[in-house]
Backbone as XML, in Angstrom:
<?xml version="1.0"?>
<chain id="A" units="angstrom">
  <residue number="1" name="GLY">
    <atom name="N" x="115.707" y="92.401" z="-135.037"/>
    <atom name="CA" x="116.661" y="92.407" z="-133.832"/>
    <atom name="C" x="117.036" y="90.890" z="-134.169"/>
  </residue>
  <residue number="2" name="THR">
    <atom name="N" x="117.938" y="90.733" z="-133.135"/>
    <atom name="CA" x="119.228" y="89.452" z="-133.045"/>
    <atom name="C" x="118.880" y="88.868" z="-131.756"/>
  </residue>
  <residue number="3" name="ASN">
    <atom name="N" x="119.097" y="87.610" z="-131.472"/>
    <atom name="CA" x="119.144" y="86.835" z="-130.332"/>
    <atom name="C" x="120.330" y="86.888" z="-129.676"/>
  </residue>
  <residue number="4" name="THR">
    <atom name="N" x="121.074" y="88.077" z="-129.304"/>
    <atom name="CA" x="122.145" y="88.186" z="-128.860"/>
    <atom name="C" x="122.668" y="87.433" z="-127.629"/>
  </residue>
  <residue number="5" name="GLY">
    <atom name="N" x="121.408" y="87.495" z="-126.655"/>
    <atom name="CA" x="121.484" y="87.237" z="-125.167"/>
    <atom name="C" x="121.399" y="85.300" z="-125.189"/>
  </residue>
  <residue number="6" name="PRO">
    <atom name="N" x="120.847" y="84.808" z="-125.985"/>
    <atom name="CA" x="120.837" y="83.418" z="-126.171"/>
    <atom name="C" x="122.409" y="82.904" z="-126.884"/>
  </residue>
  <residue number="7" name="ALA">
    <atom name="N" x="122.410" y="83.928" z="-127.726"/>
    <atom name="CA" x="123.965" y="83.150" z="-128.317"/>
    <atom name="C" x="125.026" y="83.636" z="-127.338"/>
  </residue>
  <residue number="8" name="ILE">
    <atom name="N" x="125.226" y="84.293" z="-126.451"/>
    <atom name="CA" x="126.437" y="84.653" z="-125.474"/>
    <atom name="C" x="125.931" y="83.251" z="-124.692"/>
  </residue>
  <residue number="9" name="THR">
    <atom name="N" x="124.675" y="83.183" z="-124.087"/>
    <atom name="CA" x="124.756" y="82.083" z="-123.208"/>
    <atom name="C" x="125.047" y="80.433" z="-123.844"/>
  </residue>
  <residue number="10" name="GLN">
    <atom name="N" x="124.709" y="80.632" z="-124.968"/>
    <atom name="CA" x="125.235" y="79.341" z="-126.183"/>
    <atom name="C" x="126.766" y="79.321" z="-125.822"/>
  </residue>
  <residue number="11" name="MET">
    <atom name="N" x="127.356" y="80.290" z="-125.861"/>
    <atom name="CA" x="128.653" y="80.480" z="-126.077"/>
    <atom name="C" x="129.279" y="80.075" z="-124.939"/>
  </residue>
  <residue number="12" name="MET">
    <atom name="N" x="128.971" y="80.888" z="-123.882"/>
    <atom name="CA" x="129.259" y="80.688" z="-122.545"/>
    <atom name="C" x="129.230" y="78.990" z="-122.175"/>
  </residue>
  <residue number="13" name="THR">
    <atom name="N" x="128.261" y="78.447" z="-122.153"/>
    <atom name="CA" x="127.921" y="77.015" z="-121.775"/>
    <atom name="C" x="128.273" y="75.907" z="-122.673"/>
  </residue>
  <residue number="14" name="ASN">
    <atom name="N" x="128.434" y="76.296" z="-123.949"/>
    <atom name="CA" x="129.061" y="74.934" z="-124.698"/>
    <atom name="C" x="130.286" y="75.319" z="-125.776"/>
  </residue>
  <residue number="15" name="SER">
    <atom name="N" x="130.950" y="76.566" z="-125.722"/>
    <atom name="CA" x="132.145" y="76.926" z="-126.347"/>
    <atom name="C" x="133.452" y="76.800" z="-125.587"/>
  </residue>
  <residue number="16" name="PHE">
    <atom name="N" x="133.281" y="77.560" z="-124.225"/>
    <atom name="CA" x="134.261" y="77.599" z="-123.482"/>
    <atom name="C" x="134.246" y="76.574" z="-122.375"/>
  </residue>
  <residue number="17" name="THR">
    <atom name="N" x="134.309" y="75.109" z="-122.839"/>
    <atom name="CA" x="134.424" y="74.041" z="-121.644"/>
    <atom name="C" x="135.408" y="73.300" z="-122.237"/>
  </residue>
  <residue number="18" name="THR">
    <atom name="N" x="135.708" y="72.384" z="-121.412"/>
    <atom name="CA" x="136.798" y="71.519" z="-121.701"/>
    <atom name="C" x="136.183" y="70.355" z="-122.872"/>
  </residue>
  <residue number="19" name="ALA">
    <atom name="N" x="135.166" y="69.917" z="-122.998"/>
    <atom name="CA" x="134.656" y="69.124" z="-123.825"/>
    <atom name="C" x="134.615" y="69.906" z="-125.175"/>
  </residue>
  <residue number="20" name="ALA">
    <atom name="N" x="134.598" y="70.921" z="-124.953"/>
    <atom name="CA" x="134.858" y="71.960" z="-126.492"/>
    <atom name="C" x="136.268" y="72.390" z="-127.091"/>
  </residue>
  <residue number="21" name="GLY">
    <atom name="N" x="137.272" y="72.005" z="-125.835"/>
    <atom name="CA" x="138.449" y="72.208" z="-126.371"/>
    <atom name="C" x="139.284" y="73.103" z="-125.200"/>
  </residue>
  <residue number="22" name="HIS">
    <atom name="N" x="138.518" y="73.974" z="-124.173"/>
    <atom name="CA" x="139.076" y="74.879" z="-123.599"/>
    <atom name="C" x="140.143" y="74.427" z="-122.620"/>
  </residue>
  <residue number="23" name="ARG">
    <atom name="N" x="141.216" y="74.956" z="-122.527"/>
    <atom name="CA" x="142.663" y="74.433" z="-121.811"/>
    <atom name="C" x="142.369" y="75.048" z="-120.532"/>
  </residue>
  <residue number="24" name="ALA">
    <atom name="N" x="142.760" y="74.515" z="-119.741"/>
    <atom name="CA" x="142.885" y="75.152" z="-118.265"/>
    <atom name="C" x="144.133" y="76.007" z="-118.093"/>
  </residue>
  <residue number="25" name="GLY">
    <atom name="N" x="143.794" y="77.174" z="-117.646"/>
    <atom name="CA" x="145.063" y="78.144" z="-117.506"/>
    <atom name="C" x="145.156" y="79.040" z="-118.752"/>
  </residue>
  <residue number="26" name="VAL">
    <atom name="N" x="144.165" y="78.866" z="-119.793"/>
    <atom name="CA" x="144.410" y="79.655" z="-120.919"/>
    <atom name="C" x="143.190" y="80.539" z="-120.998"/>
  </residue>
  <residue number="27" name="PRO">
    <atom name="N" x="143.362" y="81.867" z="-121.222"/>
    <atom name="CA" x="142.489" y="83.206" z="-121.198"/>
    <atom name="C" x="141.250" y="82.963" z="-122.177"/>
  </residue>
  <residue number="28" name="LYS">
    <atom name="N" x="140.184" y="83.216" z="-121.455"/>
    <atom name="CA" x="138.708" y="82.842" z="-122.346"/>
    <atom name="C" x="138.647" y="84.337" z="-122.763"/>
  </residue>
  <residue number="29" name="ILE">
    <atom name="N" x="138.601" y="84.514" z="-124.267"/>
    <atom name="CA" x="138.270" y="85.789" z="-124.933"/>
    <atom name="C" x="137.110" y="85.646" z="-125.946"/>
  </residue>
  <residue number="30" name="ALA">
    <atom name="N" x="136.197" y="86.576" z="-126.156"/>
    <atom name="CA" x="134.999" y="86.184" z="-126.987"/>
    <atom name="C" x="134.944" y="87.698" z="-127.498"/>
  </residue>
  <residue number="31" name="VAL">
    <atom name="N" x="134.548" y="87.611" z="-128.755"/>
    <atom name="CA" x="134.367" y="88.547" z="-129.744"/>
    <atom name="C" x="132.960" y="88.416" z="-130.170"/>
  </residue>
  <residue number="32" name="VAL">
    <atom name="N" x="132.221" y="89.201" z="-129.580"/>
    <atom name="CA" x="130.563" y="89.225" z="-129.978"/>
    <atom name="C" x="130.539" y="90.161" z="-131.032"/>
  </residue>
  <residue number="33" name="ILE">
    <atom name="N" x="130.107" y="90.087" z="-132.435"/>
    <atom name="CA" x="129.829" y="90.904" z="-133.681"/>
    <atom name="C" x="128.146" y="90.950" z="-133.763"/>
  </residue>
  <residue number="34" name="THR">
    <atom name="N" x="127.614" y="91.902" z="-133.652"/>
    <atom name="CA" x="126.369" y="92.246" z="-133.727"/>
    <atom name="C" x="126.020" y="93.232" z="-134.848"/>
  </residue>
  <residue number="35" name="ASP">
    <atom name="N" x="124.674" y="92.912" z="-135.608"/>
    <atom name="CA" x="124.545" y="93.553" z="-136.828"/>
    <atom name="C" x="123.330" y="95.015" z="-136.321"/>
  </residue>
  <residue number="36" name="GLY">
    <atom name="N" x="123.275" y="94.764" z="-135.031"/>
    <atom name="CA" x="122.237" y="95.776" z="-134.581"/>
    <atom name="C" x="121.768" y="95.958" z="-133.277"/>
  </residue>
  <residue number="37" name="LYS">
    <atom name="N" x="120.583" y="95.631" z="-133.256"/>
    <atom name="CA" x="119.980" y="95.664" z="-131.429"/>
    <atom name="C" x="119.397" y="94.574" z="-131.671"/>
  </residue>
  <residue number="38" name="SER">
    <atom name="N" x="119.266" y="93.632" z="-130.200"/>
    <atom name="CA" x="118.889" y="92.467" z="-129.961"/>
    <atom name="C" x="117.470" y="92.556" z="-129.663"/>
  </residue>
  <residue number="39" name="ASN">
    <atom name="N" x="116.799" y="91.414" z="-129.701"/>
    <atom name="CA" x="115.237" y="91.349" z="-129.240"/>
    <atom name="C" x="115.111" y="91.686" z="-127.991"/>
  </residue>
  <residue number="40" name="ASN">
    <atom name="N" x="116.067" y="91.301" z="-127.258"/>
    <atom name="CA" x="115.973" y="91.437" z="-125.647"/>
    <atom name="C" x="117.458" y="92.085" z="-124.752"/>
  </residue>
  <residue number="41" name="PRO">
    <atom name="N" x="117.316" y="93.495" z="-124.701"/>
    <atom name="CA" x="118.762" y="93.852" z="-124.406"/>
    <atom name="C" x="119.029" y="93.540" z="-122.997"/>
  </residue>
  <residue number="42" name="GLY">
    <atom name="N" x="117.985" y="93.394" z="-122.108"/>
    <atom name="CA" x="117.982" y="93.184" z="-120.754"/>
    <atom name="C" x="118.448" y="91.813" z="-120.866"/>
  </residue>
  <residue number="43" name="ASN">
    <atom name="N" x="118.172" y="90.756" z="-121.341"/>
    <atom name="CA" x="118.738" y="89.427" z="-121.318"/>
    <atom name="C" x="120.181" y="89.465" z="-121.913"/>
  </residue>
  <residue number="44" name="THR">
    <atom name="N" x="120.306" y="90.311" z="-122.848"/>
    <atom name="CA" x="121.743" y="90.162" z="-123.238"/>
    <atom name="C" x="122.679" y="90.882" z="-122.649"/>
  </residue>
  <residue number="45" name="ALA">
    <atom name="N" x="122.093" y="91.750" z="-121.580"/>
    <atom name="CA" x="123.221" y="92.409" z="-120.598"/>
    <atom name="C" x="123.414" y="91.464" z="-119.558"/>
  </residue>
  <residue number="46" name="THR">
    <atom name="N" x="122.342" y="90.747" z="-119.109"/>
    <atom name="CA" x="122.401" y="89.587" z="-118.107"/>
    <atom name="C" x="123.320" y="88.718" z="-118.580"/>
  </residue>
  <residue number="47" name="ALA">
    <atom name="N" x="123.029" y="87.905" z="-119.660"/>
    <atom name="CA" x="124.135" y="87.055" z="-120.480"/>
    <atom name="C" x="125.723" y="87.382" z="-120.299"/>
  </residue>
  <residue number="48" name="ALA">
    <atom name="N" x="125.733" y="88.591" z="-120.956"/>
    <atom name="CA" x="127.136" y="89.015" z="-121.259"/>
    <atom name="C" x="127.670" y="89.312" z="-119.386"/>
  </residue>
  <residue number="49" name="ALA">
    <atom name="N" x="126.787" y="89.836" z="-118.562"/>
    <atom name="CA" x="127.591" y="89.671" z="-117.291"/>
    <atom name="C" x="127.865" y="88.121" z="-116.670"/>
  </residue>
  <residue number="50" name="ALA">
    <atom name="N" x="126.882" y="87.343" z="-117.072"/>
    <atom name="CA" x="127.319" y="86.049" z="-116.535"/>
    <atom name="C" x="128.494" y="85.366" z="-117.260"/>
  </residue>
  <residue number="51" name="ALA">
    <atom name="N" x="128.728" y="85.808" z="-118.394"/>
    <atom name="CA" x="129.863" y="85.205" z="-119.035"/>
    <atom name="C" x="130.887" y="85.957" z="-118.813"/>
  </residue>
  <residue number="52" name="ARG">
    <atom name="N" x="130.895" y="87.193" z="-118.384"/>
    <atom name="CA" x="132.353" y="88.004" z="-117.895"/>
    <atom name="C" x="132.557" y="87.470" z="-116.334"/>
  </residue>
  <residue number="53" name="ALA">
    <atom name="N" x="131.489" y="87.080" z="-115.667"/>
    <atom name="CA" x="131.604" y="86.738" z="-114.508"/>
    <atom name="C" x="132.258" y="85.228" z="-114.131"/>
  </residue>
  <residue number="54" name="SER">
    <atom name="N" x="132.026" y="84.542" z="-115.272"/>
    <atom name="CA" x="132.516" y="83.102" z="-115.534"/>
    <atom name="C" x="134.159" y="83.299" z="-116.183"/>
  </residue>
  <residue number="55" name="GLY">
    <atom name="N" x="134.674" y="84.322" z="-116.266"/>
    <atom name="CA" x="136.070" y="84.744" z="-116.658"/>
    <atom name="C" x="136.308" y="84.794" z="-118.360"/>
  </residue>
  <residue number="56" name="ILE">
    <atom name="N" x="135.113" y="84.812" z="-119.098"/>
    <atom name="CA" x="135.616" y="85.277" z="-120.292"/>
    <atom name="C" x="135.708" y="86.896" z="-120.547"/>
  </residue>
  <residue number="57" name="HIS">
    <atom name="N" x="136.673" y="87.129" z="-121.054"/>
    <atom name="CA" x="137.029" y="88.455" z="-121.538"/>
    <atom name="C" x="135.981" y="88.803" z="-122.923"/>
  </residue>
  <residue number="58" name="MET">
    <atom name="N" x="135.087" y="89.828" z="-122.618"/>
    <atom name="CA" x="134.299" y="90.146" z="-123.901"/>
    <atom name="C" x="134.785" y="91.366" z="-124.663"/>
  </residue>
  <residue number="59" name="MET">
    <atom name="N" x="134.843" y="91.188" z="-125.913"/>
    <atom name="CA" x="134.593" y="92.376" z="-126.883"/>
    <atom name="C" x="133.791" y="92.281" z="-127.539"/>
  </residue>
  <residue number="60" name="ALA">
    <atom name="N" x="132.984" y="93.621" z="-127.880"/>
    <atom name="CA" x="132.007" y="93.916" z="-128.701"/>
    <atom name="C" x="132.238" y="94.441" z="-129.986"/>
  </residue>
  <residue number="61" name="ILE">
    <atom name="N" x="131.523" y="94.227" z="-130.962"/>
    <atom name="CA" x="131.766" y="95.006" z="-132.313"/>
    <atom name="C" x="129.979" y="94.890" z="-132.840"/>
  </residue>
  <residue number="62" name="GLY">
    <atom name="N" x="130.010" y="96.399" z="-133.212"/>
    <atom name="CA" x="128.668" y="96.487" z="-133.802"/>
    <atom name="C" x="128.712" y="96.788" z="-135.408"/>
  </residue>
  <residue number="63" name="VAL">
    <atom name="N" x="127.972" y="96.362" z="-136.241"/>
    <atom name="CA" x="128.170" y="96.616" z="-137.511"/>
    <atom name="C" x="127.038" y="97.249" z="-138.167"/>
  </residue>
  <residue number="64" name="GLY">
    <atom name="N" x="127.158" y="98.100" z="-138.724"/>
    <atom name="CA" x="126.163" y="99.350" z="-139.454"/>
    <atom name="C" x="125.593" y="100.469" z="-138.823"/>
  </residue>
  <residue number="65" name="SER">
    <atom name="N" x="124.362" y="100.794" z="-139.332"/>
    <atom name="CA" x="124.261" y="102.029" z="-138.734"/>
    <atom name="C" x="123.286" y="101.941" z="-137.537"/>
  </residue>
  <residue number="66" name="GLY">
    <atom name="N" x="122.407" y="100.942" z="-137.282"/>
    <atom name="CA" x="121.360" y="100.478" z="-136.453"/>
    <atom name="C" x="121.937" y="100.124" z="-135.090"/>
  </residue>
  <residue number="67" name="VAL">
    <atom name="N" x="123.146" y="100.278" z="-134.745"/>
    <atom name="CA" x="123.645" y="99.562" z="-133.462"/>
    <atom name="C" x="123.445" y="100.501" z="-132.197"/>
  </residue>
  <residue number="68" name="ASP">
    <atom name="N" x="123.021" y="99.794" z="-130.994"/>
    <atom name="CA" x="122.697" y="100.333" z="-129.850"/>
    <atom name="C" x="124.184" y="100.341" z="-129.197"/>
  </residue>
  <residue number="69" name="ASP">
    <atom name="N" x="124.384" y="101.580" z="-128.846"/>
    <atom name="CA" x="125.939" y="101.910" z="-127.904"/>
    <atom name="C" x="125.593" y="101.134" z="-126.916"/>
  </residue>
  <residue number="70" name="ALA">
    <atom name="N" x="124.652" y="101.508" z="-126.167"/>
    <atom name="CA" x="124.531" y="100.872" z="-124.770"/>
    <atom name="C" x="124.467" y="99.811" z="-124.653"/>
  </residue>
  <residue number="71" name="GLU">
    <atom name="N" x="124.004" y="99.149" z="-125.571"/>
    <atom name="CA" x="123.935" y="97.597" z="-125.499"/>
    <atom name="C" x="125.268" y="97.041" z="-125.789"/>
  </residue>
  <residue number="72" name="LEU">
    <atom name="N" x="126.066" y="97.623" z="-126.776"/>
    <atom name="CA" x="127.381" y="96.947" z="-127.013"/>
    <atom name="C" x="128.233" y="97.555" z="-125.591"/>
  </residue>
  <residue number="73" name="ASN">
    <atom name="N" x="128.094" y="98.344" z="-125.020"/>
    <atom name="CA" x="128.717" y="98.779" z="-123.784"/>
    <atom name="C" x="128.521" y="97.561" z="-122.781"/>
  </residue>
  <residue number="74" name="ALA">
    <atom name="N" x="127.106" y="97.111" z="-122.806"/>
    <atom name="CA" x="126.668" y="96.164" z="-121.705"/>
    <atom name="C" x="127.300" y="94.668" z="-122.050"/>
  </residue>
  <residue number="75" name="ILE">
    <atom name="N" x="127.511" y="94.522" z="-123.286"/>
    <atom name="CA" x="128.423" y="93.337" z="-123.702"/>
    <atom name="C" x="129.755" y="93.255" z="-123.205"/>
  </residue>
  <residue number="76" name="ALA">
    <atom name="N" x="130.278" y="94.362" z="-123.579"/>
    <atom name="CA" x="131.808" y="94.439" z="-123.562"/>
    <atom name="C" x="132.552" y="94.452" z="-121.984"/>
  </residue>
  <residue number="77" name="SER">
    <atom name="N" x="133.475" y="93.693" z="-121.939"/>
    <atom name="CA" x="134.226" y="94.012" z="-120.616"/>
    <atom name="C" x="134.533" y="95.545" z="-120.540"/>
  </residue>
  <residue number="78" name="ASP">
    <atom name="N" x="134.975" y="95.787" z="-119.535"/>
    <atom name="CA" x="135.512" y="97.160" z="-119.084"/>
    <atom name="C" x="136.765" y="97.104" z="-119.353"/>
  </residue>
  <residue number="79" name="PRO">
    <atom name="N" x="137.748" y="98.201" z="-119.555"/>
    <atom name="CA" x="136.728" y="99.578" z="-119.966"/>
    <atom name="C" x="136.304" y="99.531" z="-121.359"/>
  </residue>
  <residue number="80" name="ASP">
    <atom name="N" x="135.031" y="100.099" z="-121.320"/>
    <atom name="CA" x="134.235" y="100.171" z="-122.800"/>
    <atom name="C" x="135.125" y="100.516" z="-123.873"/>
  </residue>
  <residue number="81" name="ASN">
    <atom name="N" x="135.960" y="101.820" z="-123.683"/>
    <atom name="CA" x="136.529" y="102.340" z="-124.875"/>
    <atom name="C" x="137.990" y="101.207" z="-125.092"/>
  </residue>
  <residue number="82" name="GLN">
    <atom name="N" x="137.921" y="100.354" z="-124.726"/>
    <atom name="CA" x="139.062" y="99.393" z="-124.937"/>
    <atom name="C" x="138.458" y="97.914" z="-125.473"/>
  </residue>
  <residue number="83" name="ASN">
    <atom name="N" x="137.414" y="97.861" z="-125.346"/>
    <atom name="CA" x="136.608" y="96.291" z="-125.701"/>
    <atom name="C" x="135.337" y="96.725" z="-126.727"/>
  </residue>
  <residue number="84" name="VAL">
    <atom name="N" x="134.875" y="97.712" z="-127.128"/>
    <atom name="CA" x="133.691" y="98.027" z="-128.066"/>
    <atom name="C" x="134.188" y="98.757" z="-129.215"/>
  </residue>
  <residue number="85" name="TYR">
    <atom name="N" x="133.701" y="98.057" z="-130.522"/>
    <atom name="CA" x="134.413" y="98.696" z="-131.696"/>
    <atom name="C" x="133.087" y="98.875" z="-132.525"/>
  </residue>
  <residue number="86" name="LYS">
    <atom name="N" x="133.359" y="99.392" z="-133.788"/>
    <atom name="CA" x="132.321" y="99.587" z="-134.719"/>
    <atom name="C" x="133.161" y="99.603" z="-136.223"/>
  </residue>
  <residue number="87" name="ALA">
    <atom name="N" x="132.250" y="98.802" z="-137.153"/>
    <atom name="CA" x="132.285" y="98.889" z="-138.373"/>
    <atom name="C" x="131.056" y="99.072" z="-139.297"/>
  </residue>
  <residue number="88" name="ALA">
    <atom name="N" x="131.410" y="100.124" z="-140.102"/>
    <atom name="CA" x="130.259" y="100.449" z="-141.111"/>
    <atom name="C" x="129.556" y="99.281" z="-141.832"/>
  </residue>
  <residue number="89" name="THR">
    <atom name="N" x="130.478" y="98.265" z="-142.178"/>
    <atom name="CA" x="129.784" y="97.229" z="-142.879"/>
    <atom name="C" x="130.498" y="95.846" z="-142.496"/>
  </residue>
  <residue number="90" name="PHE">
    <atom name="N" x="130.049" y="94.874" z="-142.776"/>
    <atom name="CA" x="130.800" y="93.467" z="-142.497"/>
    <atom name="C" x="132.313" y="93.482" z="-143.216"/>
  </residue>
  <residue number="91" name="ASP">
    <atom name="N" x="132.228" y="93.688" z="-144.404"/>
    <atom name="CA" x="133.292" y="93.727" z="-145.354"/>
    <atom name="C" x="134.337" y="94.329" z="-144.539"/>
  </residue>
  <residue number="92" name="SER">
    <atom name="N" x="134.038" y="95.727" z="-143.674"/>
    <atom name="CA" x="134.923" y="96.713" z="-143.147"/>
    <atom name="C" x="135.544" y="95.914" z="-141.757"/>
  </residue>
  <residue number="93" name="LEU">
    <atom name="N" x="135.052" y="95.070" z="-141.479"/>
    <atom name="CA" x="135.365" y="94.168" z="-140.361"/>
    <atom name="C" x="137.003" y="93.877" z="-140.357"/>
  </residue>
  <residue number="94" name="LYS">
    <atom name="N" x="137.543" y="93.782" z="-141.687"/>
    <atom name="CA" x="138.893" y="93.056" z="-142.083"/>
    <atom name="C" x="139.703" y="94.216" z="-141.359"/>
  </residue>
  <residue number="95" name="THR">
    <atom name="N" x="139.078" y="95.436" z="-141.520"/>
    <atom name="CA" x="140.316" y="96.649" z="-140.843"/>
    <atom name="C" x="140.394" y="96.589" z="-139.283"/>
  </residue>
  <residue number="96" name="LEU">
    <atom name="N" x="139.708" y="95.897" z="-138.752"/>
    <atom name="CA" x="139.688" y="95.828" z="-137.195"/>
    <atom name="C" x="140.623" y="94.330" z="-136.925"/>
  </residue>
  <residue number="97" name="GLN">
    <atom name="N" x="140.942" y="93.569" z="-137.979"/>
    <atom name="CA" x="141.454" y="92.373" z="-137.531"/>
    <atom name="C" x="142.755" y="92.396" z="-136.711"/>
  </residue>
  <residue number="98" name="GLY">
    <atom name="N" x="143.677" y="93.461" z="-137.340"/>
    <atom name="CA" x="145.027" y="93.513" z="-136.715"/>
    <atom name="C" x="144.748" y="93.872" z="-135.075"/>
  </residue>
  <residue number="99" name="LEU">
    <atom name="N" x="143.883" y="95.326" z="-135.163"/>
    <atom name="CA" x="143.685" y="95.576" z="-133.345"/>
    <atom name="C" x="143.091" y="94.508" z="-132.579"/>
  </residue>
  <residue number="100" name="LEU">
    <atom name="N" x="142.197" y="93.776" z="-133.166"/>
    <atom name="CA" x="141.643" y="92.697" z="-132.275"/>
    <atom name="C" x="142.575" y="91.804" z="-131.780"/>
  </residue>
  <residue number="101" name="ALA">
    <atom name="N" x="143.424" y="91.337" z="-132.663"/>
    <atom name="CA" x="144.369" y="90.543" z="-132.514"/>
    <atom name="C" x="145.341" y="90.976" z="-131.490"/>
  </residue>
  <residue number="102" name="ALA">
    <atom name="N" x="145.772" y="92.067" z="-131.488"/>
    <atom name="CA" x="146.785" y="92.938" z="-130.429"/>
    <atom name="C" x="145.933" y="93.019" z="-129.094"/>
  </residue>
  <residue number="103" name="LYS">
    <atom name="N" x="144.643" y="93.542" z="-129.152"/>
    <atom name="CA" x="143.927" y="93.428" z="-127.828"/>
    <atom name="C" x="143.799" y="92.017" z="-127.140"/>
  </residue>
  <residue number="104" name="ALA">
    <atom name="N" x="143.655" y="91.089" z="-128.097"/>
    <atom name="CA" x="143.587" y="89.540" z="-127.168"/>
    <atom name="C" x="144.760" y="89.179" z="-126.886"/>
  </residue>
  <residue number="105" name="CYS">
    <atom name="N" x="146.123" y="89.828" z="-127.485"/>
    <atom name="CA" x="147.299" y="89.286" z="-127.160"/>
    <atom name="C" x="147.483" y="90.280" z="-125.737"/>
  </residue>
  <residue number="106" name="GLU">
    <atom name="N" x="146.967" y="91.400" z="-125.488"/>
    <atom name="CA" x="146.916" y="92.091" z="-124.170"/>
    <atom name="C" x="146.595" y="91.622" z="-122.917"/>
  </residue>
  <residue number="107" name="GLN">
    <atom name="N" x="145.461" y="90.740" z="-123.505"/>
    <atom name="CA" x="144.436" y="90.198" z="-122.440"/>
    <atom name="C" x="145.379" y="89.106" z="-122.204"/>
  </residue>
  <residue number="108" name="VAL">
    <atom name="N" x="145.915" y="88.151" z="-122.719"/>
    <atom name="CA" x="146.525" y="86.946" z="-122.442"/>
    <atom name="C" x="147.952" y="87.498" z="-121.993"/>
  </residue>
  <residue number="109" name="GLN">
    <atom name="N" x="148.637" y="88.458" z="-122.403"/>
    <atom name="CA" x="150.122" y="89.143" z="-121.684"/>
    <atom name="C" x="149.821" y="89.880" z="-120.190"/>
  </residue>
  <residue number="110" name="ASN">
    <atom name="N" x="148.556" y="90.630" z="-120.348"/>
    <atom name="CA" x="148.155" y="91.394" z="-119.185"/>
    <atom name="C" x="149.206" y="92.305" z="-119.245"/>
  </residue>
  <residue number="111" name="THR">
    <atom name="N" x="149.506" y="92.965" z="-120.264"/>
    <atom name="CA" x="150.260" y="94.170" z="-120.558"/>
    <atom name="C" x="149.580" y="95.284" z="-121.025"/>
  </residue>
  <residue number="112" name="PRO">
    <atom name="N" x="149.881" y="96.928" z="-120.797"/>
    <atom name="CA" x="149.125" y="97.763" z="-121.417"/>
    <atom name="C" x="149.342" y="98.053" z="-122.722"/>
  </residue>
  <residue number="113" name="ALA">
    <atom name="N" x="150.595" y="97.859" z="-123.277"/>
    <atom name="CA" x="150.753" y="97.899" z="-124.963"/>
    <atom name="C" x="150.435" y="96.511" z="-125.621"/>
  </residue>
  <residue number="114" name="PRO">
    <atom name="N" x="149.949" y="96.667" z="-126.752"/>
    <atom name="CA" x="149.749" y="95.564" z="-127.589"/>
    <atom name="C" x="151.186" y="95.228" z="-128.300"/>
  </residue>
  <residue number="115" name="SER">
    <atom name="N" x="151.225" y="94.056" z="-128.582"/>
    <atom name="CA" x="152.499" y="93.429" z="-129.289"/>
    <atom name="C" x="152.194" y="92.908" z="-130.711"/>
  </residue>
  <residue number="116" name="LYS">
    <atom name="N" x="152.963" y="92.850" z="-131.672"/>
    <atom name="CA" x="152.797" y="92.241" z="-132.759"/>
    <atom name="C" x="152.289" y="90.829" z="-132.683"/>
  </residue>
  <residue number="117" name="SER">
    <atom name="N" x="152.907" y="89.994" z="-132.100"/>
    <atom name="CA" x="152.903" y="88.722" z="-131.619"/>
    <atom name="C" x="153.159" y="88.256" z="-130.385"/>
  </residue>
  <residue number="118" name="CYS">
    <atom name="N" x="151.942" y="87.696" z="-129.431"/>
    <atom name="CA" x="152.301" y="87.563" z="-127.908"/>
    <atom name="C" x="152.697" y="86.301" z="-128.021"/>
  </residue>
  <residue number="119" name="GLY">
    <atom name="N" x="152.984" y="85.146" z="-128.801"/>
    <atom name="CA" x="153.606" y="84.030" z="-128.733"/>
    <atom name="C" x="152.737" y="83.132" z="-127.569"/>
  </residue>
  <residue number="120" name="THR">
    <atom name="N" x="151.597" y="83.594" z="-127.073"/>
    <atom name="CA" x="150.848" y="82.497" z="-125.939"/>
    <atom name="C" x="149.714" y="82.365" z="-126.461"/>
  </residue>
  <residue number="121" name="LYS">
    <atom name="N" x="149.400" y="80.880" z="-126.171"/>
    <atom name="CA" x="148.088" y="80.724" z="-126.596"/>
    <atom name="C" x="146.784" y="80.950" z="-125.858"/>
  </residue>
  <residue number="122" name="ALA">
    <atom name="N" x="145.465" y="81.137" z="-126.623"/>
    <atom name="CA" x="144.494" y="81.995" z="-126.369"/>
    <atom name="C" x="143.262" y="81.118" z="-126.829"/>
  </residue>
  <residue number="123" name="ASP">
    <atom name="N" x="142.237" y="80.631" z="-126.233"/>
    <atom name="CA" x="140.755" y="80.318" z="-126.784"/>
    <atom name="C" x="140.175" y="81.635" z="-126.963"/>
  </residue>
  <residue number="124" name="ILE">
    <atom name="N" x="139.810" y="81.787" z="-128.402"/>
    <atom name="CA" x="139.088" y="82.822" z="-128.798"/>
    <atom name="C" x="137.975" y="82.582" z="-129.918"/>
  </residue>
</chain>
């Protein structure tokens, strides 16, 4: 298993801060990539809920065949069908790059359709 919950807490408390370079008025977007199932799914869900409550938009990517769908859904912002993704291998993550960039732009622009280039700053 992985320590996904503590990693999300670390990200929330140390990465999306002014000291770490976060800028006021810029959306907070996190992409959590996991290779399977966390050591403590309850802790992971709690940490993800705290991150979302703090204003971080959460996207979750499960890599491999041992991914727990319920845990990915607990990590991701709603709706799950727009914020949860899967990749067969870490090498195949490249195929999601364009889609994730478009989804991040959607969050920045707050529009229903993705665009090729949002032209807006975002902390990812």
